[in-house]
N, C-alpha and C positions, 0 to 999 in steps of 0.2 A: 478448451482449445487455447493454445498459446501461439502467438504470431511469430515469435522468434525463438530460435534454439541457441542456447548459450554455447553448445558444443561447436557451432559453426563460426563463432566470432574470430578465434585466432587464425584458422586457415583462411578465412575471407580477408582478414586484415593483412595477412602476408601476401595474398594474391593482389590486393589493392596496391600495396607498396611496390610490388614487383612491376606492376603496370605503370605506376607513376614515374618510375625511373626512365622509362622510354617515352612517356607521353608528355613530359613537361616542356620547357622552352617557352614560357610565357614572357612577353615584354613587360617593362615596368614604366611607372610614372609616379610622380610625387603627389600624394593625397594628404592635405593638411599637414605638410611637413614630414610625412612618413613615406618611405619608398614602398610601393606596392606593385605586385604583379596584377595584371588585369586580363579579363577574358570576356568576350561578348557571346552570350548564349545564342546558339543556332536553333533553327526550327526543329522540333521533334526531339530535342535533347531533354534528358530527364535528370532529376536530382541524383538518383541512384547511379546513372551512367557517368555523370561528371565526378561524383565522389569516388567511384571506382577508378576512373581514369586518372584523377589527380592524387589518389591515395590518401584521401581525407575522409572524415566522418561527416554525417549530415549536420551534427551539432556544431562542428567547426565551420562549415559552410554558412550556416544561419548566423553564427556569432558575428561574423564579419560582413554578412550580407543579409540583414534582417528581413528584407522583402521576400526572400526565398521561402520563408516560413509559410507564406500564403500561396506558394506555387512558383514554378519556374516559367519565365516568359521569354520568348524569342526577342532578341534585341536588348535585353537587360545586360548590364556590364557588372561582372563580379570582380571583387578586389580581395587580395590576399597579402598581408604584410610580409615583406621579404624576410624580416627577422624571425617570423613564425613559420614560414614555409619555404626554406631555402631550396628544397628539392624541386620546386616548381620552376626554377630559373634555368636559362640556357647556359651552356658551358661558356659561350662567348656572347655577351649581351648585345654586342654590336652587329652580330651576324644577321643578315637579311634572309628571311625564310622564303622559300618558294611555295606559292599556293598549291602547287600540284604535289608537293611532297610532305607537307606538314599540316595536319588538321588545324593547328592553332594559328595558321596563317589567315584564317577567317577573321581574326581580330583586325579591326580597321586601323592599321598602323598608318597607312597612307591613303589620302582621299583619291589618289589617281586610280586606285584599283576598285573603286566603289561607285558603280553606276547609279545614277539617279540621286546621289547625295550632293548637296550644295555647300555644306559647311563642314570644316574640319572639326574633329573632336579634340580641340586643343585645351579648352578650359573646363573646369568642373565646379560643381556646387554641391555641398553636403547639406541635405534637407534637414532642417531643424524642426522641432515640434511647433505646430501651429502655422507653418508656412503654407502659402497657396501658390498655385501656378501663376495667377495674376501678379502676386507680389514679387515672385522671383523674376518674372519677365520685366516688370517695371524696374526692379533693382539693377538689372544688367542691360536694360535698354534693348531688349529683343522682343520678337513677336511670339505669341503662343504657338503658331505654326512651326517656327524654327525650333522651339523647345521640344515639341511633339515629334518633329522629324528626326531629331537626334536621340530621342528617348521614347521608343515605341511603347514601353511598358506604362507610360503615363496614362494611356487610355483606360487603364484599370484603376487609376487613382494615384494620388500623391501620398507616399508614406514616409514618415520621418525615419532617418537613419540611412536612406538610400543616397546614392551619388548620381548626380545628373551631369550629362555631357552638355557643354555650352559651345556655341560657334566661336571660332577664334576672333571673329569680328566684334564680339560683344564688348561693351564698355566696362570699365572698372566699376565694381559695385558701389552704389550710392551709400553714403554713411547711414547708419541706423538712426531712425527717428523715433520720437515718442510713440508709444503704442496705446491705442484706445483701450482703456481698462475694462475689466469685467466687474460690474457692480452687482452685489447680491443684497437684496433686502428681504427681510422676513417679518411677516405680521402674524401675531399670535392672538388675534381678537377672539375673546370668548363668545359664547352664545348667550350672554346675559344682556349687556347694553353695548352700544356702539363705542362709548368712551372708555369702557373697561378693558384695559390692555394687560395681558399677562406678561410676566417676566420669565416665562418658561423658555427653554431652549430646544431647538431642533438639534440633537446631539451632534457635535463635531461638524458644524458647518464651516467651511473655509472662510477666513477673514477676507474682507474686500481688499483690493489692491490699490495702493496709493498711486497718484500720478507722478510722472517724472521719468528720467532716463533709466532709473533703476527699478522700474515698476514691473518687471517680468522676471521674477526669480525662478530658479529651477523647481523649487517646491514652495508650496504655500502653507501658512500656518494651519494646522489641522482642525482648530477649534475656535469658535467665537461665541461669546455670550450674546444671546438675542437682544437683551436690553442695551448692552454696550453698542451693538451693531446699529440699533436705531438712534441712540443718543449721539453717536459720532458720524451720522450720515453726512453732515456738512463737510467732513474731512475727506470724503471720497467722491467729491464732485468730479464728474468725468472731464477729461481734457477736451478742448474744443475740437470738433470734427466737422468738416464741410460736407460730409456724406451722411450725416444724420446718426440716429440711434436705433438700435434693434432692441425692442422692449418685449419681454415675455413675462406673463403672469402665470403662476402655478397655483391653482386653488384645489387643494386636496385635504382629506381628513387626516391631518397629522396627529390630531387628538392630544395636543400639547398640555391641555389642562387635566388630563386623566392621570391618576396615580399609577395605574398599570396600563401601559401602552401595549395593545395587542399586536400580533404578528403582522396583520394587514397594514396597520399604521406604520410599523417599522419598514415594511416593503415600500410604502409610499415615500417615506423619508429616504430610503435607498435610491428610489427612482430620481428624486430631486438631486441627491448627491451626484448621481451619474450625469445629470444635466450640467452641473457645475464643472465636471471634468471636461465635458464637451466644450463649454464656454472657455475653459482654460486652454484647450487645444486650438481654439480659433481666436484667441485674444489678439493676434497680430492683424486682424481684419481692420479695414479702414473705419468701420462704423463702431461706435461704442456699443457694448453689450450690457444690458440691464435685465437681470432676472429677479422678479419679486415673487416670494412664496407667501401664501396665505393659508391659514388653517381654517378649513370649512367647518370643522368640528361636527361633521355629519349632520348639519342643520341648515335648512333652507333659509331661516331667518338670518343666520350668520353670513351666508352667501350674499343675501340681499344687502346686508350692512357693508360687506366688503366691496360690493359693486358701487357703493356710494363714495368711495375714496377718490379724491381728485387725481391721483397719479395714474388711475386707470383710464382716464379720458383719452389718452394718446397711445394706448397699448396696441401692439401689432397682433398679438395672438394670446389667447387664454387656453391653458390646458385644464380640462374639466374633470370633476370627480365622477365616479360610477353611480350616479343617481339621476334618474330621468327628470325629476322636477328641478333639481339644481342645474342640470345641463340646460334645460329649457329657459330658466331665468337668465343664465349666462349668455345663451344664444340670442335672446331678445335684446339684452344689453349690448352685445357686440354688433348686432344688426344695426342698431341706431348710431353706432360710432364708426362703422366701416372696419371693424376689427375681425379677425378670423377666430374660429373656435376649433381647437384641436382635440377631438374625442378619441382617446386611445384606451380608455378603461371601460366605457359602456359599450361592450362589443355588439350587443343585440339592438342597440338604440337605432331608430330609423328616422330621426329628426332631419338628417341630411337630405332626405328625399323632398323636403319642402323648404329647406333653408339653404340658400346658395353660399352662405358664409361658413358652413360647417365642413371641416375636413375629417372624414371618417377614416381613422388611421389603421383600421384592420380590414383586409379584404373581406368582402361579404361572403357568407356561406353559399349564396346562390351563384357566386362567381368562381368559387374554388373548384367545384367539380368539373365544369366545362373546361376550365383552363388546364387542370391536371389531366383530363382525358385527352385534350388536344396535344399536350406535350408528350404524353405516354405514346400516342400513336406516331408522333413525329420521331421520337428517339429510338423506338424499338421496331423498326420495320421487319427485321429478320427473325424476330421472336414470335412464336405462337402463344398467345395468352391462354393460360389454363386456370379456369375459375374453380376454386375449392370451396365446397359448401358442406357444412356439417348438418346431418339430418336432425340431430338433437342438440346442436349447439347454437351459439349466437350468430346472427346475420345482421349486425348493426351497420354494415357498409353496403347493404343491398342496393341502396339508391345510387351509390357511386358505380357499383359493378353493372347495374342496369344501364346507366348512361354510357359506360365504357363499351358494353356489348352493342348498344345502338350505334355508337360512333364507328366501331369496327365493321359492323354490317353495312353502314352507309359507304364505307370506303372499300368494300369487297374483301375485307380481311377475315380469315378463318380464326376460330377460337374453339376451345375444348372445355366442356363442363365435366367435372368429377365430383361426385357426392360420396361422403364417407360417414361411418358411424363413430361417434365419439373421438377416436384418434385416427389420424391418417395412417394407413399401412402401406408397405411397399407393394403389396398386391393390388392396391387401388391404382397404382401408377403403371401396372404391367402393360397396359395397352399403348403406352407412349413409345415412340420410336427412339431407340437408344442413341441415334445420331441426330435427333432433332434439336432445334433451339426452342427453349420453353421459358416463358416468364409466368411464374405462378402468382395468382392474385386471389388471396383469401377473401371471404365475404364478411370478415370480422376484424376489427382492429384491436381487440382485447389481448392482453398478455396471455390469458388462459388459452384462448384458441390458437395463438401463435405457438405456445408450447405443445399443443396437440398435433401440430403439423410439422414442426421443425425436424424431429427425428427422422421421419421418412424422407423428407426432402434432402436432408444431409446425406443419407445413404444413397438416394437416387443420384445426387450430384457426384458423389465419390465414385460411383460405378459408371458414370457417363464417360464417353470417349473424350470429351473436352469439357473441363469444369466450367469454362466461360459460357457454355451453351445452356446452363441451368441457373436461373436467377429467381428472385422473388420481389414483388412490388407491394408496398404497404402504406401505412397511414400515419398521421401526425402523432398518434399515441405512442408510436414505436420509438420516438426520439427520447422517451423517458426510460427506455430499457437499460438495465445495468446487469453486470455479472454474466451468467451463462446466456441469457437472452441477447445481450449485446454481442457476445462472441458469435452467436448463431447468425445474427444479422450480417456480421462481417464474413462469416464462412459462406453464406448464401448470396453474397454480393447484392445485398438488399438496397433498393431505392425507395424512399418515401417522399411524399409531398407534405409541406408544412408552411404556415405563414411565417415561421421564424425558426432559427436554429443557432445555438451557440456551440461552436467547436472549441471547448476549453483548452485544447492542445494547440490551437492556432496562435500565431505571434500576436495578432491584434487583440485577441481575447486575453491572453496572458499579460499583455502590456497594460490593459485597462484594470485587470485584477490587481496588478502590482501597484499601479498608481492609486487605485482606490484604497488599498491597505496603507500605503504611505501617507495619504491625506488624512484618513479617518481612523487609523489605528486598529481596524478590524477588517475581516474579509467580508465579501458580499454573502448574503443569505442564499443558501441553496434552494432555488426555486425554478420553476419552468413557466414562463421565461425568467431569466435572471433580471431582476428589476433594475439593478444598477446599470447594466449594459443597455437595457431598454431605455432608460433615461438618457444615457450617453447617445444612443442612436437618434432618439427623438430630438434631443437638444442640438446635435450636430446638423441634422436635416433642417430644423427650423431656422437656426442661425444662418446657415449657408443660403437657404432659399430666400430668407428675408433680405440678406445682404445683397444677393445677386439681382434682386428685383427692386432694390431701393425702397423696401418696405411694403411692396405689393405682393404679399405672400400668396394670395389667391390666384395670381397670374403666373406663378412659378411652374416651370416644366422640369425642374431639377430632379434628377434621379439619384438617389443615394443608396448604394449597396452597403448595408451596414454590417457591423460586427455580428449582430444577432438578427436584427430586423431591417428590412429595406423599406424605402418610402418613394413612391411615385404616384401622383394623384391624377385621376382622370375624371371628367365631368360625367354626370349621370342623367342629364336632361335639362330642359329649360326650367329655371326656377329652383333647381336642385343643387345640392352641394357636390363635393368631390369625394371620391373613394380611393383609398390606396389599393393599387392592383398588383402589388408585389406578392409572388408566390415562389417558394423554393423547392427544388428537387435535391434531396440529400442522398448521396450514395455511400454506403458503408463497405469499402473495398476490402477484399480478403487480406491485403497487406497490412491492415490495421489503420490505414489512412481514411480520411473522410473528405469527400468532395461535395461542395455545395454550389449550385448555380441557380441564378434567377431565371424564372420562366418568362420568356418574352410575351 
């Protein structure tokens, strides 16, 4: 199945151009010395609708408005350079438009026509990499409420490349000050003796940034020799900061002493590299950021030796390896020093149940099903669930479907059970109402069983009076589908639940992939989840949470909706640690787009 037909491109383009001639008349303002047309997005408007109305392509829209790549939000202001889009201007730029005659009059040209607003949209700010809402407000002498009032899209996060409206009462920006640098330190202790230090390198680790006014270059040196990094440590002493230092230790089996580093060790290295990208994104924060990496060498003795290093006495958080004994040793060490433990790799470890200092970074299996069931019932009240069970196939998701049936029954909702032999056939669906709304739920998440039901469901959907009335709900395994299976997910408007998902076509994902390649000279390894992005998300969350709490990570209520993984921790009981409760629903829309939303 193909989502777009090349035969339709020229006629559609001609139609878009014809519409744009009548629909333009946008006002202008100067943006960074360049004259631009601007337009404020109205509720329920879509990317497709605006592109059609303005006679432009989606790629053009995203090129000049990067935040649109992650969705169109009411209240966002779009900009178009006059030199590139002359057809969007009015015949008379001084002409005053009447709200009742021109849709574009919804642009807030005058505050007199805008009820409930207090501040004129007179000044603007172009968001740079690493900037924060706090920093922008401090720079212009305004409150966060003022900034959010004029920029509703901020509730979904601050993205570099966007343009913010500022109240006309804001002060001139304060001059730039020295930036707290990001310091990276790497230890390659072997598992022989504590004093035996290897001169191996973690390939292409970015060099540390020196202090001073010129300490924030657009790009950082892509490689640094480990031994040189340690020897020159005195030259990267952080600038003084009255708000303290954010210190993170990463103890993972990088296996630097091995002649042949296996793929898993390479993935750990990629994870660490992603963390450095996150630190670079947040280097404008008031606190110094120090990330120290240690090679555990897959050895408990090595981990014990690492924990004896004096610089770990004041650490904020330690990221632990996927080994229960090593995690336990690190947790006991952290407990004695008031540090937090971030367990993101030992997914099935349960030490958090008896240690209040452990952050279990993956939502527990016992919490996934109830949360997914509750969200399913909330989202699809108009659909009748149809459970599909193979008599001779796999039923690896029967625990989930049993819980979903129970939840539906408790709420008085009907559902239908259909059993089939080997392959689902059209005749198996003959009893269903051709006018009904159905959400098909198979009892297996395997690709084999999906291929056994997809054909009949596609035919049933094609023959239905309304395609939107037939959909399918599935499982985390489906996010790995490629080729025909992925096309079938889109055709069937499938929704799946998962702890994580990386939409590699999204702006945020592509931006990290590009930065990673620029820094390290190679692309991230194809894996699920992508370890470089996992490291970025983990690093971004930890740095932000530590910064916002002044070093008290375990007190943080910060919610981070990541590029691939989200983080929000909740307590699990007296004397217990905290667990990440983030779960995503991912919809594979027939248009080829993918929507991901976090389950509340």
